[in-house]
C-alpha positions in Angstrom: 140.2 123.8 120.0 140.9 125.6 123.3 139.2 124.6 126.5 137.1 127.7 126.2 134.4 126.9 123.6 134.8 128.7 120.2 138.3 130.1 121.0 140.9 128.4 118.8 144.7 128.3 119.0 145.0 130.7 116.1 143.2 133.4 118.0 145.4 132.8 121.0 148.6 133.0 118.9 147.5 136.3 117.3 146.8 137.8 120.7 150.1 136.5 122.1 152.1 138.1 119.3 150.2 141.4 119.7 150.9 141.6 123.4 154.5 140.6 123.0 155.0 143.4 120.5 153.5 146.2 122.6 154.8 145.1 126.1 158.0 143.2 125.3 156.7 140.5 127.7 156.0 137.4 125.6 153.4 135.6 127.8 152.8 131.9 128.0 149.1 131.0 128.1 147.7 128.4 130.6 144.2 127.2 131.5 143.0 127.6 135.0 144.2 124.1 135.8 147.8 124.9 134.9 147.8 123.1 131.5 150.0 124.9 129.0 147.9 126.0 126.0 150.5 128.1 124.2 154.2 128.5 125.2 156.0 131.8 125.0 157.3 132.8 121.6 160.7 133.8 123.2 161.8 132.9 126.7 164.3 135.3 128.2 167.8 133.9 129.0 167.2 134.1 132.8 164.2 131.9 132.6 166.0 129.5 130.3 169.0 129.3 132.6 166.8 128.7 135.6 165.3 125.6 133.9 168.6 124.3 132.5 168.9 121.6 135.2 166.4 119.3 136.7 166.4 121.0 140.1 165.8 124.5 138.5 163.1 123.1 136.2 161.3 121.5 139.0 161.3 124.7 141.1 160.1 126.7 138.1 157.3 124.2 137.4 156.1 124.2 141.0 156.2 128.0 141.1 154.2 128.3 137.9 151.6 125.7 139.1 151.2 127.4 142.5 151.1 130.9 140.9 148.4 129.9 138.4 146.3 128.4 141.2 146.5 131.6 143.1 145.8 133.8 140.0 142.9 131.5 139.0 141.1 132.4 142.2 141.6 136.1 141.7 140.2 138.6 139.3 143.1 141.1 139.2 146.7 140.4 138.0 149.3 139.0 140.4 153.0 139.9 140.7 154.9 136.9 142.0 158.6 136.4 142.9 160.2 133.5 141.2 162.8 130.9 142.4 165.8 133.2 141.4 164.4 136.4 142.8 162.9 137.4 139.5 159.3 138.6 139.0 156.4 137.3 136.9 153.0 138.7 136.0 150.2 136.2 136.3 147.1 137.8 134.6 143.7 136.0 134.9 141.6 136.5 131.7 137.9 135.7 132.0 136.0 134.8 128.9 132.3 134.1 129.6 132.3 130.6 131.1 136.1 130.0 131.1 139.3 131.5 132.4 142.9 131.7 131.1 146.0 132.7 132.9 148.7 134.7 131.0 152.2 134.3 132.5 154.8 136.9 131.4 158.5 136.4 131.0 160.8 137.2 134.0 161.8 140.7 135.0 163.1 142.7 138.0 161.7 145.8 139.6 165.3 147.2 140.3 168.7 146.5 138.8 170.2 146.2 142.2 168.0 143.1 142.8 169.3 141.5 139.7 173.0 142.2 140.7 172.4 140.8 144.1 170.8 137.7 142.5 173.8 137.1 140.2 176.3 137.7 143.0 174.6 135.5 145.6 173.8 132.6 143.1 176.9 132.8 141.0 177.7 129.2 141.8 174.3 127.9 140.7 174.8 125.9 137.4 172.0 127.8 135.7 173.1 131.3 136.8 176.9 131.2 136.5 177.9 133.7 133.9 181.3 134.9 132.6 180.2 138.4 131.7 177.5 139.6 134.2 177.7 143.1 132.6 176.1 141.9 129.4 173.1 140.4 131.4 172.6 143.6 133.2 172.2 145.4 129.8 169.6 142.8 128.7 167.4 143.0 131.8 166.1 146.4 132.3 164.3 147.0 135.5 160.5 147.9 135.4 159.1 149.8 138.3 156.1 148.5 140.2 153.5 151.0 139.0 154.4 150.4 135.4 154.2 146.7 135.8 150.7 146.9 137.2 149.5 149.3 134.5 150.9 146.9 131.9 149.1 144.0 133.5 145.8 145.8 133.6 146.2 146.7 129.9 147.0 143.1 129.0 144.0 141.9 130.9 141.6 144.4 129.3 143.0 143.8 125.8 143.0 140.0 126.1 139.5 139.8 127.5 138.1 142.2 124.8 139.9 140.4 122.0 139.0 136.9 123.2 135.4 137.7 123.8 135.1 139.2 120.3 136.9 136.2 118.9 134.8 133.8 120.8 131.6 135.6 119.7 132.7 135.7 116.1 133.7 132.0 116.1 130.5 131.1 117.9 128.4 133.1 115.3 130.3 131.5 112.4 129.9 128.0 113.8 126.2 128.7 114.5 125.7 130.2 111.1 127.4 127.2 109.4 125.3 124.8 111.4 122.1 126.7 110.6 123.1 127.0 107.0 123.8 123.3 106.8 120.5 122.5 108.4 118.7 124.8 106.1 120.5 123.4 103.0 119.6 119.9 104.1 116.0 121.0 104.5 115.9 122.8 101.1 117.6 119.8 99.4 114.7 117.5 100.3 112.9 116.9 97.1 109.2 116.3 97.6 107.5 114.0 97.2 109.9 111.8 99.0 109.4 108.7 101.1 109.1 109.3 104.8 111.7 106.8 105.7 114.3 108.5 103.4 113.6 111.8 105.2 113.8 110.2 108.6 117.3 108.9 107.9 118.3 112.4 106.5 117.3 113.9 109.9 119.3 111.3 111.8 122.4 111.6 109.7 122.3 115.4 110.0 122.1 115.3 113.8 124.8 112.6 114.1 127.2 114.5 111.9 126.7 118.1 113.0 126.3 117.6 116.7 128.6 114.7 117.4 125.8 112.5 118.7 126.4 108.9 119.6 123.0 107.4 118.6 119.7 108.8 117.4 116.3 107.5 116.6 112.8 108.6 115.6 109.7 107.4 117.4 106.2 107.3 115.9 103.0 107.0 117.8 100.9 103.9 117.1 97.7 104.0 119.1 98.8 104.9 122.6 102.5 103.7 122.2 105.5 105.6 120.8 107.6 103.0 119.0 111.1 103.4 117.5 110.6 103.4 113.8 114.2 104.1 112.5 117.5 104.4 114.3 121.2 105.3 113.4 124.5 105.4 115.2 126.7 103.2 117.4 123.8 101.7 119.5 121.2 101.5 116.7 120.4 97.8 117.3 120.0 98.5 121.0 117.4 101.3 120.7 115.4 99.8 117.8 113.2 97.8 120.3 112.7 100.8 122.6 109.2 102.0 123.1 107.3 104.3 125.6 103.7 104.9 126.5 102.2 108.2 125.4 101.6 109.0 129.1 105.3 108.8 129.9 106.1 112.0 131.8 109.1 112.9 129.6 107.0 112.5 126.5 104.1 114.4 128.0 106.3 117.3 128.9 108.1 117.3 125.6 104.8 117.4 123.6 103.0 119.8 126.0 105.8 122.4 126.2 107.3 121.8 122.7 110.8 121.9 124.3 113.6 119.4 124.6 113.6 117.1 127.6 116.8 115.7 129.0 117.4 112.9 131.5 120.6 111.2 132.6 119.4 109.7 135.8 120.7 106.1 135.9 117.7 104.9 137.9 115.2 106.4 135.5 117.0 104.9 132.5 117.2 101.6 134.2 113.4 101.6 134.8 112.9 102.1 131.1 114.8 98.9 130.4 117.7 100.6 128.8 121.2 99.0 129.1 124.1 100.6 131.0 125.6 101.7 127.6 123.0 104.4 127.4 123.7 107.1 129.9 121.4 109.9 128.8 118.5 110.7 126.5 117.3 113.9 124.9 113.7 114.1 123.6 112.9 116.6 120.9 109.4 117.1 119.5 109.0 116.6 115.8 105.6 118.4 116.0 104.1 121.5 114.4 101.9 123.5 116.8 101.7 120.5 119.1 100.2 118.4 116.3 101.9 115.2 115.2 103.0 111.9 116.3 106.8 111.9 116.0 109.7 112.4 118.4 113.5 112.6 117.9 115.6 110.9 120.5 119.3 111.4 121.0 121.3 109.0 123.2 124.6 109.8 125.0 124.7 113.3 123.5 126.6 116.1 125.2 124.8 119.1 124.0 125.0 122.8 125.0 121.9 124.8 125.4 122.6 126.5 122.1 123.0 123.2 120.3 119.7 122.0 121.8 118.1 125.1 120.5 119.5 124.5 117.0 118.2 121.0 117.0 114.8 122.1 118.3 114.5 124.7 115.5 115.6 122.1 113.0 112.9 119.7 114.3 110.2 122.4 114.0 111.2 122.9 110.3 111.3 119.2 109.7 107.9 118.9 111.4 106.5 121.0 108.5 108.1 118.7 106.0 106.6 115.7 107.8 103.2 117.5 107.8 103.6 117.9 104.1 104.4 114.3 103.6 101.5 113.3 105.8 99.2 115.4 103.8 100.6 114.0 100.6 100.2 110.4 101.9 96.7 111.2 103.1 95.9 112.7 99.7 97.3 109.7 97.8 95.5 107.3 100.1 92.3 109.3 99.7 92.6 109.2 95.9 93.3 105.4 96.1 90.3 104.9 98.4 88.0 106.9 96.2 89.1 105.0 93.1 88.6 101.7 95.0 85.1 102.8 96.1 84.2 104.2 92.7 85.2 100.9 91.1 83.1 98.9 93.6 80.1 101.2 93.2 80.3 101.0 89.4 80.0 97.2 89.6 76.6 97.6 91.3 74.9 99.7 88.6 74.3 96.9 86.1 72.3 95.0 88.7 69.8 97.7 89.6 66.9 95.5 88.2 67.9 92.3 90.0 67.8 92.5 93.8 69.3 89.1 94.4 72.3 89.6 92.2 72.7 93.1 93.5 72.9 91.8 97.1 75.5 89.2 96.1 77.5 91.9 94.3 77.5 94.3 97.2 78.8 91.6 99.6 81.5 90.4 97.2 82.7 94.0 96.7 82.6 94.8 100.4 84.7 91.8 101.2 87.2 92.6 98.5 87.6 96.2 99.7 88.8 95.1 103.2 90.2 91.7 102.1 87.8 89.7 104.3 87.2 86.0 104.3 83.6 85.9 105.5 80.5 88.0 105.3 76.8 88.2 104.9 74.1 90.7 103.8 70.8 90.6 105.5 67.7 92.5 104.4 64.5 93.4 106.2 61.4 91.3 105.5 58.5 92.1 107.8 59.7 91.5 111.4 62.8 89.6 110.5 66.2 89.9 108.9 66.8 87.4 106.1 70.2 86.5 104.7 70.2 87.5 101.0 73.9 86.8 100.3 76.7 85.0 102.2 80.4 84.3 101.6 82.8 82.1 103.4 80.0 79.9 104.9 78.1 77.1 103.2 75.1 78.9 101.6 72.8 75.9 102.3 73.4 76.1 106.0 72.1 79.7 106.3 69.6 80.0 103.4 66.6 79.7 105.7 68.1 81.5 108.7 66.1 84.5 109.9 67.0 86.9 112.8 64.5 88.8 114.8 65.1 92.5 114.6 66.7 93.8 117.8 68.3 90.4 118.7 72.0 89.6 118.3 74.6 92.0 117.0 73.0 92.3 113.5 69.6 92.8 115.1 70.8 95.5 117.4 72.6 97.2 114.5 69.4 97.2 112.4 67.3 98.4 115.3 69.6 101.2 116.3 70.8 102.2 112.8 74.4 102.4 114.1 77.5 100.4 113.0 79.3 98.0 115.3 83.0 97.8 114.9 85.0 95.3 117.1 88.8 94.9 116.8 88.8 92.1 119.4 85.9 89.9 120.4 87.1 89.7 124.0 86.5 93.5 124.3 82.8 93.3 123.5 80.5 94.6 126.3 77.2 93.8 124.6 75.0 91.9 127.2 74.2 88.3 126.4 76.6 88.2 123.5 78.8 85.1 123.3 81.4 84.9 120.5 80.7 81.9 118.3 83.4 79.5 117.0 82.9 80.5 113.4 84.9 83.7 114.0 88.5 83.0 112.7 89.8 86.3 114.2 88.7 88.6 116.9 87.7 91.4 114.6 84.5 92.1 112.7 82.2 94.9 111.4 78.4 95.1 111.3 76.9 98.1 109.5 73.3 99.2 108.9 72.3 99.8 105.3 70.4 103.1 105.7 68.8 105.4 103.3 67.3 108.5 104.9 65.4 107.4 107.9 64.9 103.9 106.5 67.1 101.0 107.6 66.9 98.4 104.9 69.4 95.7 106.1 72.7 94.9 107.7 76.1 94.2 106.2 78.3 91.9 108.2 82.1 91.5 107.6 84.5 89.3 109.6 87.9 87.6 109.5 90.6 89.6 107.6 92.4 87.3 105.2 95.8 88.2 106.7 94.6 87.2 110.2 95.1 90.8 111.4 92.5 93.1 113.0 90.4 95.4 110.8 91.8 98.9 110.9 90.1 102.3 111.2 90.7 102.7 107.5 88.9 99.4 106.8 86.0 100.6 108.9 86.0 104.0 107.1 86.1 102.3 103.7 83.3 99.8 104.4 81.2 102.6 106.0 81.4 104.6 102.8 80.7 101.6 100.7 77.7 100.7 102.9 76.3 104.2 102.3 76.6 104.1 98.6 75.3 100.5 98.5 72.2 101.6 100.5 71.5 104.2 97.8 71.7 101.5 95.1 69.6 99.1 97.1 67.0 101.9 97.4 67.2 102.6 93.7 66.7 98.9 93.0 63.7 98.8 95.3 62.3 102.0 93.7 62.8 100.5 90.2 60.9 97.4 91.2 58.1 99.5 92.6 58.1 101.7 89.5 58.0 98.6 87.4 55.0 97.3 89.3 53.3 100.7 89.1 54.0 101.0 85.4 52.7 97.5 84.9 49.5 98.3 86.8 49.2 101.6 84.8 49.2 99.7 81.5 47.5 96.5 82.6 43.9 95.5 83.1 43.9 94.1 86.6 41.2 91.5 86.0 42.5 89.9 82.8 46.3 90.7 83.0 46.2 92.2 79.5 47.2 95.7 78.6 44.5 98.2 79.1 42.8 100.5 76.5 45.1 103.5 77.2 48.2 101.4 76.6 46.7 99.7 73.6 45.8 103.1 71.9 49.4 104.2 72.5 50.7 101.2 70.7 48.0 101.7 68.1 49.3 105.1 67.3 53.0 103.9 67.2 52.0 101.2 64.7 50.3 103.7 62.5 53.4 105.9 62.5 55.7 102.9 61.8 53.5 101.7 59.0 53.3 105.1 57.4 57.0 105.5 57.5 57.9 102.2 56.1 54.9 101.6 53.9 53.7 98.6 55.9 50.2 97.2 56.5 48.6 95.9 59.7 45.2 94.6 60.8 43.1 95.6 63.7 40.4 93.3 65.2 37.9 93.7 68.0 36.6 90.5 69.8 33.2 91.0 71.4 31.6 88.4 73.7 28.1 87.7 72.5 25.2 88.4 74.9 27.6 89.2 77.8 25.3 91.6 79.6 22.6 88.9 79.6 25.1 86.4 80.9 26.1 88.7 83.8 22.4 89.2 84.7 21.7 85.5 84.6 24.9 84.0 86.0 26.2 86.9 88.1 29.2 89.2 87.9 31.6 86.7 89.4 30.8 84.3 86.5 31.2 87.2 84.1 34.6 88.0 85.5 35.5 84.3 85.1 34.5 84.4 81.5 36.5 87.5 80.8 39.6 85.9 82.4 39.2 82.7 80.5 38.7 84.4 77.1 41.7 86.6 77.8 43.7 83.4 78.3 42.3 81.8 75.1 43.1 85.0 73.1 46.6 85.2 74.5 47.2 81.6 73.4 45.7 82.2 69.9 47.7 85.2 68.7 51.3 85.3 67.4 54.3 86.5 69.4 54.4 89.9 67.8 50.7 90.6 68.0 49.3 93.1 70.6 46.3 92.0 72.7 44.4 94.2 75.2 41.1 94.6 76.9 39.5 97.2 74.7 36.2 97.8 76.6 33.8 96.0 79.0 33.4 92.8 77.1 35.7 93.7 74.1 39.2 92.7 73.3 41.4 94.6 70.8 44.1 92.9 68.7 46.8 94.6 66.6 48.5 92.3 64.0 51.6 94.1 62.5 52.6 93.2 58.9 49.4 91.3 58.5 46.8 91.5 55.7 43.1 90.8 56.1 43.4 87.2 54.9 46.0 86.2 57.6 44.2 88.3 60.2 41.0 86.4 59.4 42.8 83.1 60.0 44.0 84.2 63.4 40.6 85.5 64.4 38.8 82.3 63.3 41.1 80.1 65.4 40.4 82.3 68.4 36.6 82.3 67.8 36.6 78.5 67.5 38.6 78.0 70.7 36.3 80.3 72.6 33.2 78.4 71.5 34.7 75.0 72.2 36.4 75.8 75.5 33.5 77.5 77.3 30.7 75.2 76.2 28.2 73.9 78.8 30.0 75.4 81.8 27.0 77.4 83.0 23.5 76.2 83.5 21.4 79.2 82.4 23.5 80.2 79.4 25.5 77.1 78.5 27.1 78.4 75.3 29.6 81.3 75.2 30.6 82.7 71.8 32.3 85.8 70.4 31.9 87.9 67.3 34.9 89.5 65.6 35.4 92.5 63.3 38.6 93.0 61.3 39.9 96.1 59.4 43.2 96.8 57.7 45.5 99.8 57.5 45.7 101.9 55.4 42.9 100.5 53.3 40.1 100.9 55.8 41.2 104.0 57.6 44.1 106.5 58.0 43.9 107.0 61.8 42.6 105.4 64.9 39.2 107.0 64.7 38.6 105.9 61.1 39.9 102.4 61.8 37.8 102.1 64.9 34.7 103.2 63.1 35.3 100.7 60.4 36.0 97.8 62.7 32.8 98.5 64.7 30.9 98.5 61.4 32.3 95.0 60.7 31.5 93.9 64.2 28.0 95.2 64.0 27.5 93.2 60.8 28.7 90.1 62.7 26.3 90.7 65.5 23.3 91.6 63.3 23.7 88.5 61.1 23.6 85.9 63.8 26.7 86.4 66.0 29.5 83.9 66.5 31.1 85.3 63.3 34.2 86.9 62.0 33.6 89.8 59.6 36.2 91.6 57.5 35.4 95.2 56.6 35.2 96.3 53.0 35.6 100.1 52.5 34.4 100.1 48.8 30.9 99.0 49.6 28.9 98.8 52.7 28.7 95.1 52.4 31.5 93.2 54.0 34.1 91.5 51.9 34.3 88.3 53.8 31.7 86.9 56.3 32.3 83.6 58.0 30.2 81.9 60.7 30.8 78.8 62.7 
C-alpha cells in the first residue's frame, strides 16, 4: 500500500506506463520525503552512465533528494539541471491528504548543450563514449515551452487518475467493510447468548480495523465494568471500570459519538498501565438508551473508520435491545410461573388461616431464597406473629408489636414496603440493627387489600449471603399482593361460615333452626322417594313450659331449653337431624328408621329429660316432655301432611297425661302405640 491511503502500487504502475507511452519520459515516483515508491521502467543511457560510479551515483542521489524537497514545497512542476548538465522534470502531484513527486528521465533543451557536455566531460568514466554521434541521435532536444506543457499535462492527468483511483479504492474498501459488518450482523442467529454476541463484536472490530485490544463495558448500578475483552492486552483491561459520571462516558452517551483520548496524564489517572496509549469510547446504545460501551485500546483509526464502527455499534445496539427484550421476556415468564406456582399452593388452605399464614411465609422465602422470615397479622392494636422461619418458634410465639413501632410497625401503619440492601444505610430514627440479622439486607412488606392493611411480611438473610436485588423485591411485592387477596378470601370465608352458621342455627340452643330443618326435611323426602326409603319424624314438646316461664322466669326457661337441647343432642344417633322447631318444640328427622326404632330413640330421650331435670326448680320441680312420631311415607306424602300427623300424635300425648311418646296411626284416629313413663 502506498503512503497515500487507498492508492496501491498497481494504480501507480498503470499510471506510470500510461505517462511513459504518451510522453516518452518514463517517470520514477517518490513520496514527498524522497522515498522511491516506483522506479522508472526504462532509464535513459545518460542517467545510467552518470550513476555508473560511486561519485556519479552520489551526486545523482543528492540532486534528486534536493530536487524533491524543492518540488514538494511547490504546487507547479520544476525544471532542474542535473549533475551532467542534463535536465529533469520534477512534478508535484497532490492527492487529498498526500503528495507524490514524479521525476522524469533526463533530457536537454538544445542539442548544442548535449554536445558541449560530451566534449567537456569526455574524460569522466561515466560519460566517455567511442561514438558520440549515436548518442546525439538518441537524445533529441525538447524546447522549454514543450517541456512545461508536458509537465502540466502529466500533473493534471496524474492527479485526476490518482484521485479517481483513490476514491474507487476507498469506496471499495468501505463497501467491503460495511458489507462484512452487515454480513456479521445478519449472521447472528437469534436467540443467542449475549456473551456470544459480545465476542462477535470484539472479533469483528479487531479483525477489520487492526485494533490492538477491545472490550465491552456494562453498567452495574452507577459503575461501568468491563464484562468481556479480547486482544493483546485482554488481561490488563478486564479489571478496568469507570463511574457513570466520568466525563468521557458522559460525553459519549450524551452525544452518541465516539470519544478519543490519548493524553498520558488522563490515562494514568484512570490507573491504566503505560502499555495503553489511547482509548476510543463508542456508545452501544439505541436512542441514548442502554448500558453498554465499546472500548478500543491503542487503535489508530481514521475519522471514516470511526464512523464505520459507530454505525456498526448503532446496529448492534438494536441486536442487544432485542436480546434484552428476549431476556426480559424469558425472565418475566419464569417469574410469572414461579409466582403462579406459589399462589397455587395457597388455594387449598383458604379455610385454615394458620396453615395459610405458614404456607405464605414458606413460599415467600423460597421465591427469594431467604433464610429467615416472619408473617405478622393485625389483632386489635397489635401485630402478632402468625408464622416464623429461621428462628425458634417458641421464642417468638407470644411476641406482639405495637402498630407504628419498629420497622414492621411503621410498614403496617404507613402501608408502604421497606426494602434495605444494607442495614448501615437505614435512616429510620431510633432503629438499631439487631444481631439476629445475618446479612445487611431485608424486606418488610405490608399485606394490603384495598384500603385495609391486614399484616406485614418480613424477609431477611439471603441464603447466598448476598444482598436482595431489585428483582427479589419485585417478586416478593407481587407475591405479597396476591397473598393479601388470599388472606382476605380466607377471612371472608371464615366470616361467611359464621354468617351461614348463624343463619341456620338457633342462637340460644346451638341447634339448627326451623328454616334449615325444613330444608333438610324436604331433601329427605326427595331422597326417600327416589330410593324407596323410609324415615321417621318426631316432635319433642316440653310439658307446661309457658307455666314454667311464668313461675320461674324467662332466664330459667332459657336454661331449660338449653339443657334439653343438650340432652336431645346426646340421645340421637350420628345421622339423625335435630333442630329447634318452635318455641318449646324440638324436631327430629331419623333417616332409614321405622316407627319402632324411632320410638326407642324418643323414649330414651324422654327418660333422660325427666331424670336429668328433676327437682332443679322450686315452684315446678319436675320437667317432662311429650313426643309425637310419624313415618314417611305411611303417615304423609309431604311436609304439611307429616306435620299435621305428628301434631295429632303429640296432641294425643298431651291430652292423655303428658310425659308420653305417641306413634301416629293413619288407619284409625287412635294411635298405634302409646307409652308413658
